C-alpha positions in Angstrom: -0.1 0.0 0.0 1.4 3.4 -1.0 1.2 5.8 2.0 0.6 9.7 1.5 1.1 10.9 5.1 4.7 10.6 6.1 4.1 11.0 9.8 1.3 8.3 10.0 1.6 4.6 10.0 0.2 2.6 7.0 -2.2 1.1 9.3 -3.6 4.3 10.8 -3.7 5.8 7.4 -5.7 2.6 6.0 -8.2 3.3 9.0 -8.4 7.0 8.2 -9.3 6.4 4.5 -11.8 3.7 5.5 -13.4 6.3 7.7 -13.4 8.7 5.0 -15.0 6.2 2.6 -17.9 5.7 5.0 -18.6 9.3 5.6 -21.9 10.4 4.2 -21.6 13.2 1.6 -23.2 15.5 4.1 -20.2 14.8 6.6 -17.6 15.2 3.9 -19.0 18.8 2.9 -19.2 19.7 6.7 -15.3 18.7 6.8 -14.6 20.7 3.8 -16.4 23.7 5.4 -14.3 23.2 8.7 -11.1 23.1 6.8 -12.1 26.3 4.9 -12.7 28.0 8.3 -9.5 26.8 9.6 -7.6 28.1 6.7 -9.2 31.5 7.0 -8.4 31.6 10.6 -4.6 30.9 9.9 -4.7 33.5 7.0 -6.2 36.1 9.2 -3.6 35.4 12.0 -0.8 35.9 9.5 -2.4 39.2 8.4 -2.7 40.3 12.0 0.9 39.8 12.5 1.9 41.6 9.3 -0.5 44.4 9.8 -0.7 44.7 13.7 -2.6 48.2 13.5 -5.1 47.0 11.0 -8.8 47.1 12.2 -11.3 44.2 11.3 -12.4 45.8 8.2 -8.9 46.2 6.6 -8.1 42.6 7.7 -11.0 41.4 6.0 -10.3 43.4 2.8 -6.6 41.9 2.9 -8.1 38.5 3.2 -10.1 39.1 0.1 -6.9 39.8 -1.7 -5.7 36.5 -0.6 -8.8 34.5 -1.5 -9.7 36.4 -4.7 -6.5 38.2 -5.9 -6.1 41.9 -5.6 -7.7 42.9 -8.8 -11.0 41.1 -8.0 -11.0 42.0 -4.4 -10.5 45.6 -5.3 -13.3 45.7 -7.7 -15.6 43.8 -5.1 -14.5 45.6 -1.9 -12.7 48.8 -2.9 -9.2 50.0 -2.4 -6.9 49.2 0.6 -6.1 52.2 2.7 -2.6 52.8 1.4 -4.0 52.6 -2.2 -6.7 55.2 -1.4 -3.9 57.6 -0.1 -1.8 57.0 -3.1 -4.6 58.0 -5.4 -5.1 61.5 -3.8 
């Protein structure tokens, strides 16, 4: 059996895959949603470290840059604070 998880024994990995196979589609979608939430939380934590003075609104806007790309985020949510200052 080929293993994909380097820190997991082949036996444990086999149990994991069997559990995933048995999970209902609804449970699988729930797990994907939980993973998405976790990724957003990690991304926001990184943004808070990079921009410690940013408020919630700015952090959400910067998260949109990461998720959508800068051009689409700007079109959807407007410019970032420093972009607005440069336009004046």
